[in-house]
C-alpha positions in Angstrom: 137.0 58.8 148.3 133.8 60.2 146.9 133.3 63.1 144.6 130.3 65.4 144.5 128.8 66.4 141.1 126.9 69.7 140.9 123.5 69.1 139.2 122.2 72.6 139.4 121.5 74.6 136.2 124.3 77.0 135.3 123.6 80.6 136.2 122.6 82.8 133.3 125.1 85.5 132.4 123.6 88.9 131.9 124.5 90.5 128.6 126.4 93.7 129.3 124.6 96.9 128.2 126.6 98.5 125.4 126.8 102.3 125.2 125.9 102.2 121.5 122.6 100.4 122.4 121.8 103.0 125.0 122.5 105.8 122.6 120.2 104.1 120.0 117.3 103.9 122.5 117.8 107.5 123.6 117.8 108.6 119.9 114.6 106.6 119.1 112.9 108.0 122.2 113.8 111.5 121.3 112.7 111.1 117.7 109.3 109.6 118.9 108.8 112.6 121.3 109.7 115.0 118.5 107.0 113.5 116.2 104.4 113.4 119.0 105.1 116.9 120.3 102.9 118.7 117.6 100.0 116.3 118.2 100.2 116.6 122.0 100.5 120.4 121.7 97.4 120.5 119.4 95.4 118.5 121.9 96.6 120.8 124.7 95.6 123.9 122.7 92.2 122.4 121.6 91.2 121.9 125.2 91.8 125.5 126.2 89.4 128.5 125.6 90.6 131.1 123.3 90.1 133.9 125.9 92.6 132.1 128.2 95.3 131.6 125.6 94.9 135.2 124.3 95.5 136.6 127.8 98.1 134.2 129.2 99.7 132.8 126.0 99.9 129.3 124.8 103.0 128.6 126.9 101.2 128.8 130.2 99.5 126.7 132.8 95.8 126.2 132.0 93.1 127.3 134.3 90.7 124.7 132.9 90.5 122.1 130.2 87.2 121.5 128.4 85.9 119.8 125.2 83.9 122.8 124.2 86.1 123.5 121.2 85.5 120.0 119.8 81.7 120.4 120.2 81.8 123.8 118.6 84.0 122.6 115.7 81.8 119.6 115.0 78.6 121.7 114.9 80.0 124.9 113.3 81.6 123.1 110.4 78.8 120.6 109.9 81.4 117.7 109.8 78.8 115.0 109.1 78.1 116.6 105.7 81.8 116.8 104.8 82.5 113.3 106.1 79.8 112.1 103.6 81.5 114.1 100.8 84.8 112.4 101.6 83.2 108.9 101.5 81.6 109.7 98.1 85.1 110.5 96.8 87.3 108.0 98.7 85.3 104.8 98.3 84.8 104.9 94.5 88.4 106.1 94.0 89.8 103.2 96.0 87.7 100.6 94.3 88.3 101.8 90.8 92.0 102.2 91.4 92.3 98.7 92.7 90.2 97.2 89.8 92.1 99.0 87.0 95.5 98.5 88.4 94.9 94.8 89.1 93.9 94.4 85.4 97.1 96.1 84.2 99.2 94.1 86.7 97.6 90.8 85.5 98.4 91.6 81.9 102.0 92.6 82.3 102.8 89.9 84.9 101.1 86.8 83.3 101.7 87.5 79.6 105.1 87.9 77.8 105.4 90.5 75.0 107.9 92.9 73.7 106.6 96.1 75.5 105.9 94.3 78.8 108.3 96.2 81.0 107.9 99.4 79.0 104.2 99.5 79.6 104.6 99.0 83.3 107.2 101.8 83.4 104.8 104.1 81.7 102.2 103.5 84.4 104.8 103.9 87.1 106.3 107.1 85.6 103.1 108.9 86.4 104.0 108.8 90.1 107.3 110.5 89.4 105.6 113.6 88.0 105.2 116.4 90.6 101.5 117.2 90.9 102.2 121.0 91.1 103.6 120.9 87.5 100.2 120.1 85.9 98.0 122.4 88.0 97.4 125.0 85.3 96.7 122.7 82.3 94.6 120.3 84.4 92.6 123.2 85.9 91.8 124.6 82.4 91.0 121.1 81.1 88.5 120.6 83.9 86.8 123.9 83.2 86.4 123.0 79.5 84.9 119.5 80.0 81.1 119.6 80.1 79.2 116.8 81.7 75.5 117.8 81.5 73.3 115.6 83.6 76.2 113.8 85.2 77.4 116.4 87.7 75.4 119.0 89.5 77.4 121.9 88.0 77.4 120.4 84.5 81.2 120.5 84.4 84.0 118.2 85.6 85.3 121.0 87.7 83.9 121.4 91.2 82.5 117.9 91.3 83.2 114.7 93.2 83.8 112.9 89.9 86.7 115.2 89.1 88.4 114.3 92.3 87.8 110.6 91.9 89.3 110.6 88.4 92.4 112.5 89.5 93.0 110.1 92.4 92.6 107.1 90.1 95.0 108.6 87.6 97.8 109.3 90.1 97.4 106.2 92.3 97.0 103.5 89.6 100.7 103.5 88.6 101.9 102.7 92.1 99.3 100.0 92.6 99.9 98.4 89.2 103.7 98.2 90.0 103.1 96.6 93.4 100.5 94.2 92.2 102.5 93.1 89.2 105.4 92.1 91.5 103.0 90.2 93.7 101.4 88.4 90.8 104.8 87.3 89.5 105.3 85.4 92.7 102.2 83.3 92.0 102.8 79.9 90.3 102.3 80.0 86.6 101.1 76.5 86.7 97.7 77.8 88.0 96.9 79.9 85.0 98.5 77.3 82.6 96.2 74.6 84.0 93.2 76.9 83.7 94.1 77.7 80.1 94.3 74.0 79.2 90.9 73.5 80.8 89.5 76.1 78.4 89.2 79.1 80.8 89.1 82.5 79.3 91.5 85.3 80.1 88.8 87.1 82.1 88.1 83.9 84.1 91.8 83.4 84.9 92.0 87.0 86.1 88.7 87.1 88.1 88.4 83.6 89.5 92.0 82.4 89.9 94.6 85.3 90.2 92.5 88.0 91.9 91.3 85.8 94.9 95.0 85.0 95.5 95.8 88.7 95.6 93.5 89.5 98.6 96.4 90.2 101.0 98.0 92.6 98.5 94.6 94.2 97.7 93.9 94.7 101.4 97.2 96.3 102.0 96.9 98.7 99.1 93.3 99.4 99.9 94.4 100.5 103.4 97.1 102.7 102.0 94.9 104.3 99.4 92.1 105.0 101.9 94.5 107.0 104.1 96.2 108.8 101.2 92.9 109.8 99.5 91.2 110.8 102.7 94.2 113.0 103.7 94.3 114.7 100.3 94.2 118.5 100.6 96.0 119.7 97.5 93.5 118.5 94.8 90.5 119.3 96.9 91.6 123.0 97.1 92.5 123.2 93.4 89.5 121.4 91.8 86.7 122.2 94.3 85.4 125.8 94.7 82.0 125.4 96.3 82.2 125.0 100.0 79.4 122.4 100.2 81.2 120.1 97.7 84.5 120.0 99.6 85.8 116.9 101.5 86.5 117.1 105.2 90.2 118.1 104.9 89.6 121.2 102.8 86.4 122.0 104.7 88.5 123.0 107.7 88.8 126.4 106.1 85.3 127.0 107.2 86.5 127.4 110.7 88.7 130.3 109.7 86.9 133.6 109.5 87.7 136.5 107.2 88.9 138.8 109.9 89.3 136.5 112.9 90.5 132.9 113.4 90.4 130.9 116.6 93.5 128.6 116.5 92.1 126.5 119.3 88.9 125.8 117.4 90.9 125.0 114.2 93.1 122.6 116.3 90.0 120.8 117.6 88.6 120.5 114.1 91.9 119.1 112.7 91.9 116.5 115.5 88.3 115.5 114.8 89.2 115.1 111.1 92.1 112.8 112.0 89.9 110.3 113.9 88.7 108.3 110.9 92.3 107.9 109.7 93.4 106.6 113.1 90.4 104.2 113.1 91.3 102.8 109.7 95.0 102.4 110.8 94.3 100.6 114.0 91.7 98.3 112.5 93.8 97.4 109.5 97.2 97.8 111.1 98.5 94.5 110.0 97.6 95.2 106.3 99.1 98.7 106.6 102.5 97.5 107.9 102.6 94.7 105.4 101.9 97.2 102.6 105.1 99.1 103.4 107.2 96.1 102.2 104.7 94.6 99.7 106.3 93.6 96.4 109.8 94.2 97.7 110.8 90.6 97.1 110.5 89.6 93.4 110.0 85.9 92.7 
């Protein structure tokens, strides 16, 4: 009597779909649509003429969709000039912030002394102070500081240098905190061996530790570029001349004294957001890694 042995692969069992998982996906899809709705509505409004929306309302079917508002916003607000102003502010602010914060992080992470943690907490505490609290004293201080020959106005107020300094002051604490945690994960044997070989403190920082921190510096550089580019608060408070404004605050030029075209403003806002999107998509990996950078402490 012979027996037959089945050699076929066992059939895969399908995992049953749980109601909780379905509800989770529905919730995430609804949340994503809620976040995208204002952006999609702004695109829809920017592609419609003001005469059409004034007659039919914004909640109506469009007769035609054009890019005229984008062209008019780009030309009318002279966006190239304000993009250059933003670069003059953002690039030095990012580089100076990364340089100074990396120096502080190197000192508090590689050297042991009594006020080590206290010094790092002082830098970090600056990020806990609401910016609105210091508007009045900082505004008066900027008006009092004279810089003849350094700024066009002769004062720190209404100058790109003033915005660079305020961004460096407010962002350095966060960067020093993140970089110090990252540097603590680096092997101490590297700096100890360099010290034995006679390397100076500056050489240990510049040639040994700093090159190893390139991933952290890239992530922070991406985050800082987006934060500083999108700043609106300090640009309004510390800049009064229209030609000196960065691109975010220069959108006010699209609003008239007696009449404002919301469709034109929406087109200008979308054009302003394009560089931020480019930076995000090009440096997406560094941006995502920056969200959890320094979370694990070695």
